[in-house]
C-alpha positions in Angstrom: -54.7 -40.7 -70.7 -52.9 -39.1 -67.2 -51.1 -35.9 -66.7 -48.2 -37.2 -64.0 -45.1 -37.6 -65.0 -44.4 -41.2 -66.4 -40.4 -42.7 -66.2 -39.5 -45.4 -67.3 -36.7 -47.5 -65.9 -34.8 -50.4 -67.1 -33.9 -53.3 -64.9 -35.5 -52.2 -62.3 -36.5 -54.7 -59.8 -33.9 -54.6 -57.5 -31.1 -52.9 -57.0 -29.5 -49.1 -58.1 -32.8 -49.5 -60.1 -35.5 -50.0 -58.2 -34.4 -47.2 -56.1 -34.7 -44.6 -58.8 -38.3 -46.0 -59.1 -38.7 -45.2 -56.0 -37.6 -42.3 -55.8 -39.2 -41.4 -58.5 -41.8 -42.8 -57.0 -41.9 -40.3 -54.2 -42.4 -37.0 -56.1 -46.0 -38.4 -57.5 -45.2 -39.5 -61.5 -46.2 -43.1 -63.0 -43.1 -45.2 -62.7 -42.6 -48.1 -65.0 -41.2 -51.0 -63.7 -39.2 -52.6 -66.4 -37.7 -56.3 -65.7 -37.7 -60.1 -67.9 -37.9 -61.8 -64.2 -41.5 -61.5 -64.3 -41.5 -62.5 -60.2 -39.1 -60.8 -58.8 -40.9 -57.6 -61.3 -44.5 -58.5 -59.9 -42.5 -58.2 -56.1 -41.4 -55.5 -56.9 -43.7 -53.0 -58.5 -45.9 -54.0 -54.9 -43.4 -52.9 -53.2 -43.3 -49.4 -54.9 -47.5 -50.0 -54.1 -46.9 -50.4 -50.6 -45.1 -47.4 -50.3 -47.2 -45.6 -51.8 -45.5 -45.1 -55.9 -48.3 -45.6 -59.0 -46.0 -48.1 -59.9 -46.2 -50.9 -62.9 -44.5 -53.5 -64.8 -43.1 -53.5 -67.7 -41.9 -57.1 -68.9 -38.5 -55.9 -70.5 -35.8 -58.0 -71.9 -33.2 -54.8 -73.5 -31.3 -57.8 -75.8 -34.5 -59.1 -77.1 -36.6 -56.1 -80.1 -39.7 -57.6 -80.0 -39.8 -57.5 -75.5 -38.4 -53.5 -76.1 -41.4 -53.0 -78.9 -43.3 -54.2 -76.4 -42.7 -52.6 -74.1 -43.4 -49.3 -76.2 -45.6 -50.1 -76.4 -47.2 -50.9 -73.3 -46.1 -47.0 -71.6 -48.1 -45.7 -75.5 -51.2 -47.3 -74.0 -51.0 -46.6 -70.5 -49.9 -42.7 -71.0 -49.6 -41.7 -75.0 -46.1 -40.3 -73.9 -43.3 -40.9 -72.3 -41.3 -38.4 -69.8 -38.1 -39.9 -68.6 -36.2 -43.0 -69.8 -33.3 -44.4 -67.5 -31.4 -46.9 -69.3 -30.2 -48.6 -65.3 -30.6 -52.0 -66.8 -27.2 -54.0 -66.9 -24.4 -56.9 -66.6 -20.5 -56.9 -65.4 -20.0 -60.5 -67.5 -17.9 -63.0 -66.2 -15.1 -63.7 -64.7 -12.1 -63.0 -66.1 -11.2 -59.6 -67.9 -7.8 -59.2 -69.0 -7.5 -58.9 -72.0 -4.7 -61.4 -72.6 -8.1 -63.7 -70.9 -11.1 -62.8 -71.5 -13.8 -65.0 -73.4 -14.6 -62.8 -76.7 -18.5 -64.2 -76.2 -17.9 -62.5 -72.5 -17.7 -58.6 -74.2 -20.3 -59.8 -76.5 -22.7 -60.4 -73.5 -21.8 -57.4 -71.7 -22.3 -54.8 -75.0 -24.9 -56.7 -76.0 -26.7 -55.1 -72.4 -25.6 -52.0 -71.3 -24.1 -51.2 -74.9 -27.1 -52.0 -77.5 -30.1 -52.6 -74.9 -29.3 -48.8 -74.6 -30.1 -48.3 -78.2 -32.6 -50.5 -78.6 -34.6 -49.1 -75.9 -33.9 -45.3 -76.3 -35.1 -45.7 -80.4 -38.2 -47.5 -79.5 -39.3 -44.9 -76.3 -37.6 -41.6 -78.3 -41.4 -41.2 -80.1 -42.7 -40.8 -76.9 -40.7 -38.7 -75.5 -40.8 -36.9 -78.5 -44.0 -35.9 -77.4 -43.3 -34.8 -74.1 -43.1 -31.0 -73.1 -39.8 -32.2 -70.8 -38.2 -34.9 -71.7 -34.8 -36.3 -70.2 -32.9 -39.5 -70.7 -30.2 -40.6 -67.9 -27.9 -43.8 -68.9 -26.2 -45.3 -65.8 -22.4 -45.6 -66.4 -19.6 -45.4 -64.3 -16.5 -44.3 -63.5 -15.1 -46.9 -65.1 -15.7 -46.0 -68.2 -14.1 -42.9 -67.9 -10.4 -43.0 -70.5 -9.3 -40.5 -68.7 -8.9 -41.8 -64.8 -8.5 -45.4 -66.2 -5.5 -44.2 -67.8 -4.3 -41.7 -65.0 -1.3 -44.2 -62.7 -2.1 -45.0 -59.4 -6.4 -43.7 -59.7 -8.4 -46.1 -58.5 -11.0 -47.5 -61.5 -11.8 -51.3 -60.1 -10.4 -54.2 -60.9 -8.9 -54.9 -65.3 -13.1 -55.1 -66.5 -12.1 -55.2 -70.6 -15.8 -56.4 -70.8 -17.1 -54.5 -68.4 -16.0 -50.6 -68.4 -14.7 -51.4 -72.2 -19.0 -51.3 -72.4 -19.0 -48.7 -70.1 -16.9 -46.4 -72.3 -18.3 -47.5 -75.1 -22.0 -45.9 -73.5 -20.8 -43.2 -72.8 -19.6 -42.5 -77.0 -22.7 -43.6 -77.9 -25.2 -41.8 -75.7 -22.7 -38.6 -77.0 -23.6 -39.1 -80.6 -27.3 -39.6 -79.6 -26.6 -35.6 -77.8 -25.3 -34.4 -80.8 -27.7 -36.1 -83.3 -30.8 -34.4 -80.7 -28.9 -31.3 -79.8 -32.0 -28.9 -81.7 -34.4 -31.4 -79.6 -35.6 -30.1 -76.0 -34.8 -34.4 -74.8 -32.2 -33.5 -71.8 -29.3 -36.9 -71.8 -27.0 -37.4 -69.5 -24.9 -40.0 -68.2 -25.2 -40.7 -64.6 -22.9 -42.6 -62.0 -23.7 -44.3 -59.0 -20.1 -45.0 -56.8 -19.5 -47.5 -56.6 -22.4 -49.4 -54.1 -23.5 -53.0 -53.1 -25.0 -54.9 -56.0 -25.4 -58.2 -56.6 -23.1 -57.1 -59.6 -20.6 -57.3 -57.5 -20.8 -59.3 -55.1 -22.4 -56.5 -52.0 -18.9 -55.6 -51.9 -19.4 -52.0 -52.8 -20.1 -49.6 -50.2 -22.6 -47.1 -51.2 -26.6 -48.2 -50.3 -28.4 -48.3 -53.7 -30.6 -45.8 -52.0 -27.8 -42.9 -51.9 -26.1 -44.9 -56.1 -29.8 -44.0 -57.2 -29.8 -40.0 -56.3 -28.0 -39.4 -59.2 -29.8 -40.9 -61.1 -33.1 -39.0 -59.4 -31.3 -35.7 -59.9 -31.0 -35.7 -63.7 -34.5 -37.5 -64.0 -35.7 -34.7 -61.9 -33.5 -31.6 -64.5 -34.7 -28.1 -64.6 -35.9 -27.2 -69.3 -32.0 -25.7 -69.1 -30.4 -28.4 -67.8 -27.1 -29.3 -69.2 -27.3 -32.0 -71.2 -24.2 -34.9 -72.7 -23.0 -34.7 -69.2 -20.7 -37.1 -67.2 -21.8 -37.2 -63.7 -21.9 -38.7 -59.9 -22.3 -36.7 -56.3 -20.1 -35.3 -56.8 -20.3 -33.2 -60.2 -19.1 -33.6 -64.0 -17.1 -37.0 -64.6 -13.6 -36.1 -67.1 -13.9 -38.4 -70.3 
């Protein structure tokens, strides 16, 4: 068992997730690269290792309970604990997403990955996080999940997205419930918004680089023991709910 800080990043084979893994690896941490696509996962691990990171692959499909259980077992066998969990895996869902046109299956698919996937992974990893001296959970959300911003006339909150935006609002609400339940523990749990980042989720139309998008997650993953919990942050500060 290693004394080095152990992190798991879901959806880490590309984009923001990859850059989060790279940033944590640059700190000298062990980083589990969680991803379901074996070829992309192992390619990401090889690239991270070539850059000096202590990275390893974690086969992980957040929609599959057996896969999540196996991932927790792999982390336990490797380190005996988990210090940081970054729930980054997510999908936008297909189009159309106007509420009068959206296929309910599109909403369910987004919720399964973006919300239930976080619940599955978090619950499987909690016993390992409880063994850490300074456990952190970072859930990757978005300002499009802010009901305040969504309901503010003239606010720039992206296209109407009854699946994606709603799933992020749902994730925010679920995160609050985790914070309430775990408030008397030393686990700090926060939500991060990467900003409008160029990834394949938006056909690379974003204005921020994945490295820029990863910065807020890395900051929340490395909070001091007296850092905040139950917050919703981007690079500029707190985001209104």
